[in-house]
VEXVEX-829767 format. One line per 3 residues: their letters; for each residue x, y, z of C-alpha. Coordinates in Angstrom, 1 decimal, decimal comma. Example, Ala and Ser with C-alpha at 12.3 -4.5 7.8 and 13.67 -1.06 7.14 Angstrom:
// residues 2
AS = 12,3 -4,5 7,8; 13,7 -1,1 7,1
This chain:
// residues 341
XXX = 115,6 55,9 -17,9; 112,5 53,8 -17,8; 109,1 55,5 -17,8
XXX = 108,2 54,2 -14,4; 111,5 55,5 -13,0; 110,8 58,9 -14,6
XXX = 107,4 59,1 -13,1; 108,7 58,2 -9,7; 111,4 60,9 -10,0
XXX = 108,8 63,5 -10,9; 106,6 62,5 -8,0; 109,6 62,9 -5,6
XXX = 110,3 66,3 -7,1; 106,6 67,4 -6,6; 106,5 66,1 -3,1
XXX = 109,8 67,8 -2,3; 108,4 71,1 -3,7; 105,3 70,8 -1,6
XXX = 107,4 70,1 1,6; 109,5 73,1 0,9; 106,5 75,3 0,5
XXX = 104,6 73,9 3,5; 103,9 76,3 6,3; 106,2 76,2 9,3
XXX = 104,7 75,0 12,5; 105,8 76,3 15,9; 109,2 75,2 17,1
XXX = 108,3 74,9 20,8; 111,1 77,3 21,7; 109,8 80,6 23,1
XXX = 113,0 82,3 21,8; 111,8 81,6 18,2; 108,6 83,6 18,6
XXX = 108,5 86,6 16,2; 106,0 89,4 15,9; 105,2 89,7 12,2
XXX = 102,3 92,0 11,5; 100,1 91,7 8,4; 97,1 93,7 7,2
XXX = 94,0 91,9 5,9; 92,3 93,6 3,0; 88,9 92,8 4,4
XXX = 89,5 95,9 6,5; 89,1 98,1 3,5; 86,6 96,0 1,5
XXX = 83,5 98,0 2,3; 81,8 94,9 3,8; 80,5 96,4 7,0
XXX = 78,1 99,2 7,5; 79,8 102,5 6,9; 83,1 100,9 6,0
XXX = 85,1 102,6 3,2; 86,1 100,5 0,2; 89,5 100,5 -1,6
XXX = 90,5 98,7 -4,7; 93,3 96,1 -4,4; 96,0 98,5 -5,6
XXX = 94,7 101,3 -3,3; 94,8 98,9 -0,4; 98,4 97,8 -1,2
XXX = 99,5 101,4 -1,3; 97,6 102,1 1,9; 99,2 99,2 3,8
XXX = 102,6 100,3 2,8; 101,9 103,9 3,9; 100,7 102,7 7,3
XXX = 103,9 100,8 7,9; 102,9 97,2 7,0; 105,3 95,1 5,0
XXX = 102,9 92,2 4,6; 99,3 91,8 3,5; 96,5 89,2 3,2
XXX = 94,0 89,6 0,4; 90,4 88,7 0,2; 89,9 86,0 -2,5
XXX = 86,5 87,2 -3,7; 85,0 90,4 -5,1; 85,4 93,3 -4,5
XXX = 89,1 92,4 -4,2; 90,8 89,3 -5,6; 88,3 87,0 -7,2
XXX = 89,9 84,3 -9,5; 87,3 85,0 -12,2; 88,6 88,6 -12,5
XXX = 92,3 87,9 -12,7; 93,7 86,3 -15,9; 97,4 85,5 -16,3
XXX = 98,3 89,0 -17,4; 96,5 90,5 -14,4; 98,2 88,1 -12,0
XXX = 101,7 89,0 -13,4; 100,9 92,7 -13,0; 99,7 92,3 -9,4
XXX = 102,7 90,2 -8,5; 105,0 92,8 -10,0; 103,1 95,5 -8,0
XXX = 103,6 93,7 -4,8; 107,3 93,4 -5,5; 107,5 97,1 -6,5
XXX = 105,9 98,1 -3,2; 108,1 95,8 -1,2; 105,1 93,9 0,2
XXX = 105,0 90,2 1,1; 101,7 88,5 0,2; 101,2 86,2 3,3
XXX = 98,0 84,5 2,2; 94,7 84,7 0,3; 91,5 84,6 2,3
XXX = 89,1 81,9 0,9; 85,4 81,9 1,8; 83,9 78,5 2,3
XXX = 80,9 76,9 4,0; 81,1 73,1 3,4; 77,7 72,5 4,9
XXX = 75,9 74,8 2,5; 73,3 72,9 0,5; 73,1 70,1 3,0
XXX = 69,3 70,1 2,4; 69,8 69,8 -1,4; 72,0 66,7 -1,8
XXX = 71,5 66,7 -5,6; 73,7 69,8 -6,0; 77,4 69,1 -5,7
XXX = 78,1 71,9 -3,3; 81,2 70,2 -1,8; 82,8 69,8 -5,2
XXX = 81,8 73,3 -6,2; 83,6 74,8 -3,2; 86,6 72,5 -3,6
XXX = 86,9 73,7 -7,2; 86,7 77,3 -6,0; 89,5 76,6 -3,6
XXX = 91,6 74,9 -6,3; 91,3 78,1 -8,3; 92,2 80,3 -5,3
XXX = 95,2 78,0 -4,7; 96,4 78,4 -8,3; 95,9 82,2 -7,9
XXX = 98,0 82,1 -4,7; 100,7 80,1 -6,4; 100,8 82,6 -9,3
XXX = 101,1 85,5 -6,9; 103,9 84,0 -4,9; 102,2 82,9 -1,7
XXX = 101,5 79,3 -0,5; 98,7 79,8 2,0; 94,9 80,1 1,7
XXX = 92,6 80,7 4,7; 89,4 78,6 4,7; 86,4 78,0 6,9
XXX = 84,6 74,8 8,0; 80,8 75,1 7,9; 77,8 76,6 9,7
XXX = 75,5 74,1 11,4; 72,1 73,8 9,8; 69,0 73,0 12,0
XXX = 67,1 69,8 11,4; 70,1 67,9 9,9; 72,1 65,4 11,9
XXX = 75,4 66,9 13,2; 77,6 64,1 12,1; 76,3 64,3 8,5
XXX = 77,3 68,0 8,5; 80,7 67,2 10,1; 81,3 64,6 7,5
XXX = 80,7 67,1 4,7; 83,4 69,4 6,3; 85,9 66,5 6,4
XXX = 85,1 65,6 2,8; 85,4 69,2 1,6; 88,7 69,8 3,3
XXX = 90,2 66,6 2,0; 89,1 67,2 -1,5; 90,2 70,9 -1,4
XXX = 93,4 70,0 0,3; 94,4 67,5 -2,4; 93,6 70,1 -5,1
XXX = 95,6 72,8 -3,3; 98,6 70,4 -3,0; 98,9 70,5 -6,8
XXX = 99,9 74,1 -6,4; 102,1 73,7 -3,3; 99,5 75,5 -1,2
XXX = 98,5 75,0 2,4; 94,9 75,5 3,5; 94,7 77,0 7,0
XXX = 91,4 76,4 8,7; 90,2 79,4 10,8; 88,1 78,7 13,9
XXX = 85,2 80,8 12,7; 82,2 78,7 11,6; 80,1 76,5 13,8
XXX = 81,6 73,1 13,0; 84,8 72,4 14,9; 84,9 75,8 16,6
XXX = 86,2 74,5 19,9; 89,9 73,6 20,0; 89,2 70,0 21,0
XXX = 86,9 69,5 18,0; 89,2 71,3 15,6; 92,2 69,2 16,7
XXX = 90,2 66,1 16,1; 89,0 67,4 12,7; 92,5 68,2 11,4
XXX = 93,7 64,8 12,6; 90,8 63,2 10,8; 91,4 65,1 7,6
XXX = 95,0 64,0 7,9; 96,7 66,0 5,1; 100,0 67,7 5,6
XXX = 98,8 70,8 3,8; 95,6 71,3 5,8; 96,6 73,2 9,0
XXX = 95,1 75,8 11,4; 94,7 79,5 11,4; 94,0 79,7 15,1
XXX = 92,5 82,8 16,5; 91,8 84,2 20,0; 88,4 85,9 19,6
XXX = 86,4 82,8 19,1; 87,6 81,1 22,3; 86,9 84,4 24,2
XXX = 83,4 84,5 22,8; 82,9 80,9 23,8; 83,5 82,2 27,3
XXX = 86,7 80,2 27,8; 88,9 81,2 30,7; 92,4 82,6 30,2
XXX = 93,9 79,2 31,1; 91,6 77,4 28,6; 92,6 79,9 25,9
XXX = 96,3 79,1 26,7; 95,5 75,4 26,6; 93,9 75,8 23,2
XXX = 97,1 77,1 21,8; 99,2 74,4 23,4; 96,9 71,7 22,0
XXX = 96,7 73,2 18,5; 100,5 73,7 18,4; 101,1 70,9 15,8
XXX = 98,7 72,7 13,4; 99,0 76,4 14,0; 100,6 78,3 11,0
XXX = 98,6 81,5 11,0; 96,4 83,7 13,1; 94,1 86,7 12,5
XXX = 93,5 89,3 15,2; 90,6 91,6 15,9; 89,3 93,2 19,1
XXX = 85,6 93,7 20,1; 83,4 95,0 22,8; 79,9 93,7 23,8
XXX = 76,8 95,9 23,5; 74,0 94,4 25,7; 70,6 93,9 24,0
XXX = 67,1 93,7 25,5; 63,7 93,0 24,1; 60,6 94,6 25,5
XXX = 57,8 92,1 26,6; 54,5 94,0 26,8; 52,8 91,4 28,9
XXX = 55,5 91,7 31,6; 56,0 95,4 31,3; 59,7 94,5 31,3
XXX = 62,7 93,7 29,2; 64,2 90,3 28,5; 68,0 90,0 28,0
XXX = 69,1 89,0 24,5; 72,5 87,9 23,1; 74,9 90,8 23,0
XXX = 76,0 92,4 19,7; 79,7 92,9 19,1; 81,4 96,0 17,7
XXX = 85,0 96,4 16,7; 87,5 98,5 18,6; 91,2 99,0 18,4
XXX = 93,5 96,3 19,7; 93,8 96,2 23,4; 90,6 98,2 24,0
XXX = 88,2 95,2 23,9; 87,3 92,0 25,6; 89,6 89,6 23,7
XXX = 92,3 88,1 25,9; 95,2 88,8 23,6; 97,7 89,0 26,5
XXX = 97,1 85,3 27,2; 96,9 84,4 23,6; 100,0 86,1 22,4
XXX = 102,0 84,8 25,4; 100,8 81,3 24,6; 102,0 81,8 21,0
XXX = 105,3 82,9 22,4; 105,4 79,9 24,7; 105,1 77,5 21,7
XXX = 107,6 79,4 19,5; 105,1 80,5 16,9; 106,8 82,0 13,8
XXX = 103,9 82,8 11,5; 102,2 86,1 10,8; 99,6 88,0 12,9
XXX = 97,1 89,4 10,5; 94,9 92,2 11,5; 91,3 92,8 10,4
XXX = 88,7 95,4 11,0; 85,8 93,1 10,4; 82,7 94,6 12,1
XXX = 81,2 98,0 12,6; 84,1 100,0 14,0; 84,2 102,4 16,9
XXX = 84,6 105,8 15,4; 83,1 104,8 12,0; 84,3 103,3 8,8
XXX = 86,0 106,3 7,2; 89,4 105,9 5,7; 90,8 108,2 8,4
XXX = 89,4 106,1 11,2; 90,4 102,8 9,6; 93,9 104,1 9,2
XXX = 94,1 105,2 12,8; 92,9 101,8 14,0; 95,3 99,9 11,8
XXX = 98,2 102,0 13,2; 97,1 101,2 16,7; 97,5 97,5 15,9
XXX = 101,1 98,1 15,0; 101,6 100,1 18,2; 100,0 97,3 20,2
XXX = 102,3 94,7 18,8; 105,4 96,8 19,4; 104,3 97,3 23,0
XXX = 103,7 93,6 23,4; 107,1 92,7 21,8; 108,9 95,2 24,2
XXX = 107,1 93,8 27,2; 107,7 90,2 26,1; 111,5 90,9 25,6
XXX = 111,7 92,6 29,0; 110,0 89,6 30,7; 112,3 87,1 29,0
XX = 115,4 89,0 30,3; 114,3 88,7 34,0
């Protein structure tokens, strides 16, 4: 076999592997919708004020005890940083997941592709793409093919399109590196750039890589003050890209600032606090019904990612995580009942 033929054959094999490991987009058939809960380790990472912190292994055991069969792991310290896990550690963790009967759905990458926009001499985009390449390799070694990523926060005093272009460049560069490991990057609607569904849809089309998809969530559209119908339309529009979603519920706490000259208070932006699923302002009824409408088949990851009602003790975190499972069971029962009518 000629060398050129061998190379072509290898390329076909690699592309075939990447296609096999690509995330499955919604089928469009509501009957294909499946409720598959997953627990995000950020819930026990000690990030928020008063939140208890568990090690990776303690978190895995906790997830299993709570009734979760799937997990999502933070790809940075204090949990799963690539710099802390050599080949031996990766093999041990993969074996531990199998021992506990847990599916590793995804790793959560942490990016901000507009960071350093005011210091163009530093290759921030390349640095973050290299980090994601390492996270993708870690994901491959642990047996998952999905890494969650962010876009970028908008910096003042810098043209918007310059910042947008940095996000496109970063996602393309990182996406190509992740493809080397058969990994899909899922862009969560979290950071400022491309937060709205119209812009995110455009962004992913512009990036134009088969392994750069969307982890579309409900809480950002709600906080953008979109109507229920607009939230539904966001899911319908993003259907070609949606392969993952992360759920969390919140309440608003009003804030006021005293103005001495007026002897009065001026309304400020609300602060958000986390509450159990179904007890907050996020329109999950509309969002989950829209996922059902498009035949979504991915996971629904749950995170406790703010100061939590009841505090951050292990006991309260556990109670809240269990309520998420109860919420999904109730939704599934209601959804099945509605489909039979």
